[in-house]
Residue, then its C-alpha position, 0 to 999 in steps of 0.5 A: m240443626k241449620s241446613k247447608v245452603f249452596f250457591a252457584k254463579l249465574g254466569s257461564e264460562p267456557k268450561k262450565d256453564l250454568l246447567k253444569r253448575i246446577g247439576e253440581l248443586l244437585e250432587l251436593l244436595e245428594l238428590p239421587s239418594k233421596v229417590r227410589k226407582g219408579d218414584l213419581c217425582a213432582v218438580k214444584v215450579h211457578f209457570g209465570e203469569r202471561g206476559n211476565t218474565s220473572f219465573v225460572r226458565p224452563l231450560l234450567l229445570r232440565p238438569i233437575v229432571q235429568k238427575l231424577k231420571e238417572a236416579g230411577g224417578r219419573p219426574f213431572l212439572t207441577d203447580t196449582n191453580t190460582l185463587y184469583a182469576g187469570g191465566r192460571s185459574e183453571a187447568v186448561s188456561h194454566l197449561e196454555t200459559a205454561l206452554q207459552h212460557g216454554f214448559c213442555q216435554e220437549t224443552v224440559g224432558a218431563p210432562v206438565i200436570i196441574a196438581d189440583g185438577l181442572w177447577g182447583n178442587a181436586s184435593v186431600q184433607v191432611e191433618i197437621p200439628g198446626e197452631i192455627y189449623r189442624e187440617v189443611s187442603i193439599a192438591h191431590t197430585i202433590y199429596y200422592a207424589d212419591c217425592l217433591v223438589a221445590v224450584s222457587h224464585f224470589k219476588g215481591h208480594d203485596l201481602a207476605g212482603f216477598g215470596g220464596a220457597l216457603k210460599n212456593l210450598g205452603m201456598g203453592c201446594a194448596s188447593r183453591k180451598g186451602k189458599l182461601e183458608q190461608h187468607s183467613e177472612v179474605k173471601p169472595r165478594v160479588k161485584p153487582k155491576k158485573c153480575k148478570g144473574c146467570g145463576r152459574c155460580i149457584q149451580w156450582c156452589a156445593h154448599g148452597a151459599i149463593s142465591l139470587k137477590g133480585d137479579k144479582a148473585w149474593i153470597d151467604e158468608e155464614r155458609c161460604v166455606g171459601c173453596g173459591e170455585c165461584i171465582v173461576i166459574c163466573p163467566d163475567g168476572a163478577i166474583r172476586i176476592d176482597w183483598k181489603t178485608d182485615p184478617 
């Protein structure tokens, strides 16, 4: 059975602004009937990269948060840390980025929680009837939420062609390990010119996949499970994803 898709005008009119239209869409989706009193409701969003403007504006999330509260839910905004280094690669920077872009309790009416923890390793292994994977790594907070509302925006993507609702859920709800698994053979690589041989990545690798060769870090691909912690742990940005690897 095909799902019904509802549309609303983006513009505002004297008697009906965009926020009211969003509220009407939520009524058509029967959102309140899907929430029980006391439910912890995850509102899955993308907080945007620093300096970027192509994300759903925080103000537009307020009607969603309000509807969830009216239904008895306890909503919170959430997203997972990124696989790559940057302004959303660990929870502290991620929260700072979200705040810079206006995602906060005062603006939206709900708190912000980074779903996979400080370093992206707070996860739960979930069994699925998949053709490629029978088990996936899902962010801890998303797994334990009572319900989830996905708020997605459309954008181009260098690997997938474009990113939308499916990517917001499939990739966006996965922990760092889950993201690397989805990228198949795309794994961390050491950039020798940047590596200072500090050994921090060795200390953090739970699988003993990293060692020093001479004065540079080296990753044993046979032992590497693709959790990606070394990417954000490195203080010098010497470990990166090799996007040129063929899956």
